[in-house]
C-alpha positions as CSV (number, residue, x, y, z in Angstrom):
1,M,7.2,-9.8,10.7
2,L,8.8,-6.8,8.8
3,G,7.5,-6.8,5.3
4,V,6.9,-3.9,2.3
5,E,3.6,-3.1,0.7
6,S,3.4,-1.8,-3.2
7,N,0.5,-0.8,-5.0
8,A,-0.2,0.9,-7.9
9,W,-3.8,2.6,-10.2
10,R,-4.1,4.1,-13.2
11,K,-7.3,5.8,-14.9
12,E,-7.5,7.5,-18.2
13,V,-10.6,9.3,-19.1
14,S,-11.4,11.4,-22.2
15,G,-7.2,11.8,-23.0
16,V,-6.6,12.8,-19.1
17,A,-4.5,10.1,-17.5
18,L,-3.8,10.0,-13.7
19,T,-1.8,7.8,-12.1
20,H,-0.4,6.7,-8.7
21,N,1.9,5.0,-6.7
22,N,2.9,3.6,-3.3
23,F,5.5,2.2,-1.8
24,S,6.3,1.0,2.1
25,A,8.2,-0.7,4.7
26,V,6.1,-2.6,7.3
27,A,6.3,-3.7,10.5
28,Y,3.3,-6.3,11.6
29,F,2.4,-6.7,15.5
30,Y,0.9,-10.2,16.8
31,P,-0.1,-10.0,20.1
32,S,-0.5,-12.8,20.5
33,A,0.9,-16.8,19.1
34,T,-2.4,-17.6,19.3
35,S,-4.7,-14.9,17.4
36,E,-4.8,-13.7,14.1
37,F,-5.3,-9.9,15.3
38,F,-2.2,-8.0,14.0
39,L,-1.0,-4.5,14.5
40,K,1.2,-2.8,11.2
41,G,2.9,0.0,11.2
42,G,5.7,1.4,8.8
43,L,7.1,4.5,6.7
44,G,6.8,5.3,2.8
45,M,6.5,7.3,-0.2
46,A,3.8,7.3,-2.6
47,S,3.3,9.3,-6.5
48,I,0.8,10.7,-8.2
49,S,0.8,12.2,-11.2
50,V,-1.6,13.4,-14.5
51,G,-1.4,13.9,-18.1
52,F,-3.6,15.4,-21.0
53,A,-2.2,16.7,-24.2
54,G,1.0,16.3,-23.6
55,I,0.8,18.1,-20.3
56,S,1.9,16.5,-17.3
57,A,2.2,16.9,-13.3
58,A,3.3,14.9,-10.8
59,E,4.0,15.2,-6.8
60,T,5.8,12.4,-4.4
61,D,6.2,12.6,-0.8
62,G,6.3,10.6,2.3
63,G,3.9,9.1,4.5
64,S,3.1,6.4,7.3
65,V,1.3,3.6,7.5
66,L,-1.0,2.6,10.7
67,G,-3.5,-0.2,10.4
68,L,-5.1,-3.5,11.9
69,G,-6.5,-6.6,10.6
70,V,-6.7,-10.3,10.7
71,D,-5.2,-13.1,9.0
72,I,-7.8,-16.0,7.7
73,P,-6.2,-19.0,7.2
74,V,-6.6,-21.0,4.1
75,G,-3.8,-23.8,4.0
76,E,-0.9,-24.9,6.6
77,N,1.0,-22.4,5.6
78,W,-1.4,-19.5,3.8
79,S,-3.1,-16.7,4.8
80,I,-5.4,-14.1,3.4
């Protein structure tokens, strides 16, 4: 199965703002058709930025995604 993943996070404390964004293309592999266990891997881009008093800095770079997990069925066609 092929998919995309994205997340974003922002925190501001005492006028300092930190922001992180990530976007990845991933492939999921289920070793058995009867098991909920899966492996995943892919490539993506991430960025981070910090800002304070009108001054900001940012960095963007690529990376890889590796993982494993288990689908937990919550309906006929839905899992978490």
